[in-house]
C-alpha positions in Angstrom: 110.2 76.6 155.3 112.1 73.5 154.0 109.7 71.4 152.1 110.2 67.5 152.6 107.9 66.4 149.7 104.2 66.3 148.6 102.2 64.2 151.1 101.2 61.9 148.1 104.6 60.8 147.7 104.4 58.7 151.0 102.1 55.7 150.5 99.6 54.5 153.3 101.7 52.5 156.0 105.0 53.4 154.2 107.8 55.6 155.4 110.4 57.9 153.6 113.6 59.3 154.8 115.1 62.9 154.1 118.2 65.0 154.8 117.9 68.6 155.3 121.3 70.0 155.8 122.8 68.2 158.8 119.5 66.8 159.9 118.0 63.4 159.0 114.3 63.0 159.2 111.8 60.5 158.1 107.9 60.8 157.6 105.4 58.0 157.9 101.8 57.9 156.8 99.2 56.0 158.8 95.5 56.3 158.5 96.0 59.0 156.0 97.8 61.0 158.7 101.5 62.2 158.4 104.1 61.9 161.2 107.6 63.3 161.1 110.5 62.3 163.3 114.4 62.8 163.6 116.0 59.8 162.2 117.8 59.0 165.6 117.4 56.2 167.9 117.2 57.4 171.5 119.1 54.4 172.8 122.2 54.3 170.4 122.0 57.7 168.7 122.0 56.0 165.3 119.8 56.2 162.3 116.8 53.7 162.5 116.2 52.4 158.9 117.6 49.2 157.7 117.5 50.1 154.1 116.6 53.4 152.5 112.9 54.4 153.5 112.4 51.3 155.4 111.6 52.5 158.9 108.5 50.2 159.7 108.3 46.8 161.2 107.2 43.8 159.0 103.5 44.5 159.7 104.0 48.2 159.0 102.2 48.9 162.5 105.2 50.3 164.4 108.6 52.2 163.7 111.4 49.7 164.3 115.1 50.4 164.9 117.3 48.3 162.7 120.0 48.0 165.1 118.4 46.4 168.2 114.6 45.9 167.1 113.2 48.6 169.5 109.5 49.3 168.5 108.1 53.0 168.5 104.5 54.0 168.3 103.8 55.7 165.0 101.5 58.4 166.4 103.7 59.8 169.1 107.1 58.1 168.9 107.1 56.5 172.2 109.3 53.4 172.6 107.0 50.3 173.6 109.5 47.6 173.2 113.3 47.3 173.4 116.2 48.9 175.6 114.7 52.3 175.2 111.2 51.7 176.7 109.7 55.0 178.0 111.9 57.1 175.7 110.5 58.8 172.5 111.6 59.7 169.0 112.0 63.4 168.5 108.9 64.7 166.7 109.5 67.4 164.1 106.9 70.1 163.7 105.5 70.6 160.3 102.5 71.9 158.4 100.7 70.8 155.2 100.2 73.4 152.6 98.6 72.5 149.3 99.9 69.0 149.9 103.4 70.0 150.6 105.0 68.9 153.9 106.6 72.0 155.1 109.0 71.6 158.1 108.4 74.5 160.9 111.2 73.6 163.2 
């Protein structure tokens, strides 16, 4: 299983991007929980971050697409605002073993 990083490498209310082969992913930590998604906007099919590892809005309460400002729920990836309302980011299955985030997809 590919390892993204140690869970301690992602600070609370922060995000971090990764490339695994041809796939671009990102992880977010909120309330001590980790969420991992494909780095792909469902509206335009482009990467979400506006700078490396910057996937969240100014309040760090939602994932934000840098291209058109769509806002996504961190916990389930659902678009709540913007041109892709009702669509969702693609969640990536993972486990945490000894603090390591292991991708299982």
